[in-house]
C-alpha positions, 0 to 999 in steps of 0.5 A: 883495423878499427873500421866499423866496416869489415875487410871482408865486406862484399861489394855491391853488384849489378845485374845485366840488362839489355838497355840503359834504363829510362827515368826522370831527370837526375833519377839515374846515374851512369858510369863506365864499366871498368874491366879490372879487379873489383877492390874495396879499399880500407884505410885506417891510418897508415894501414891499408887493405885492398879487399876483394870479391872473394875475401882474399885481400889483394894488398900484397899484389899491388904495393905501388898502390898503397902510398898513393892511396894513403895520399888521396884518401882521409885517415879513416876511410872505405872506398869501392873501385876497381884496380886496372892496368892502363896502357897506351892501348887502353886497359889491359887485363891480361897484364893485370892478371900477371900481377896475381903471382906467389913470387914477391920478387916478380910482383915488385918487378911487375909493379914497376913495369906495369903499374896499376891504377885505382879507379874509385866509384863509391865512398862507404865510409869517411872519417867516422861517418858510415855512408852505407844508408846514404843515397848514391847521389849523396855518396857521390858528392862525398867521393868527389870532394875526397878525391879532389886532390888525388894523384896520377894513380888514383882516379875518380870515375866519370859519372853523368845523369845524362842518358844521352851522354851515357849512350855516347860512353857505351860506344865510344869508351869500348876503344879504351878497354871498357866493358860498357855502362853501369846504372845506379839509382840516385836514391839507392843505398849501398847494399853489400852483395846484392845486385842493385845496380844495372850493367849494360854490356856489349853483346856480339855473336861469332861462329866458331870451331868446337874442337874439344870439351872439358868434363864438368868438375862433378863428372856428370857432363860437359863443363865447357866447350873449347873454341877456335878461330882460324888466322889468315895462314889457316892456323886454328887458335884457341880463343876461349871456352863456352860454359855455364850450361844447365845441369841437363844441357851439360849431360845432353852435350856429353852424350853428343860429344863423348862418341866423338872423342879422339883416341891418342893415335888420331891426335896427329891430325888434330889442329891442337894435337900438341896440346900436352906440350902447352902444359909447359909452354904457353904457345906451340908453333905460334898458336895459342893452345888449350891446356896450360896451367891455370894462372889463378889456381895452379891445381885446377884440372884443365885437361880436355877431350879432343874431338874432330874440329869439324863442328861449328857453333854460334856463341855470344860474346862481349869483345876480344882482347889480344886474340881471345874472348875476354869473358866466357862465351855463351853457347847459342846454337850448332851451325851445321850449315857453316864449314869450320874453314869459315870461322876466321878472325875476320868475323870478329869486330875490332874496336878502334883504341882511344886514350884513356885520358879521353875517359877521364877527361869526360 
């Protein structure tokens, strides 16, 4: 590619804050926070490359986007955005994740069955004009002009300078599977790999059963806690993990939990005692279990240590998709005052769905 920006360009990032920023009128632009794969699109004539945050191109995984992107973008352009899979129920990150697969035949089939869309939110280069040093407000105007005639799978993200509108989006757009709101200062330039934007995400807490743990990759402590919630039939489902502990906390947790590790002879009474079969099956007896092969890294060690399912922890999370925490939960505290049976899905808020057309209509 003969572009001034390399296809390994790291995207600009956002840091988490608790609330939308205050400011004078027009000082901030607000956008919905999309829940997909961050992607920088590079077009140089007929060549199109879908770059990613980890510098591994995603071009081969989303062949259905290449033609529409050629049709929508100028002959030479670099656009920052997000790849998503939209369904009648909103964005579906699980379906999106299934697109990362080594078999080309499966990729082609899923490109037809669950086609992806690209949502653009920044223009970095346009026909020999480098826009990195231009203020966001000017880049936004240029992006709107570029995508004026985009097709059905290429979208321009909604944006507003009205904080009241952004607050409404924060609440209403979650039903379409969006993560929250991103705030960008109108005067800000594009800084690759810097957290110059702000993101405001939904924060909730739940009491969950801790039924096991994984040892950290350095072997020096607990890497993650395996979390469960009970359904109406009394079955404990694996709903995700809590992780990102400090080194000191990892060691403390191992000292606390290692003595509780169950022996193989004790697994029959454990709710996930059949976890070994989960290596080959996504579910056993209808319950989600830990231990399946990682979709992202087949060589990743997902072995875990079962402990009695009688400890309750409070964790912070953003939302639940398909009965699982969408992102890694954050451990808050132990809850010795709660009994495991009280940790049910009923405490998890279900957000009413809205159609994505309402988001793009904004």
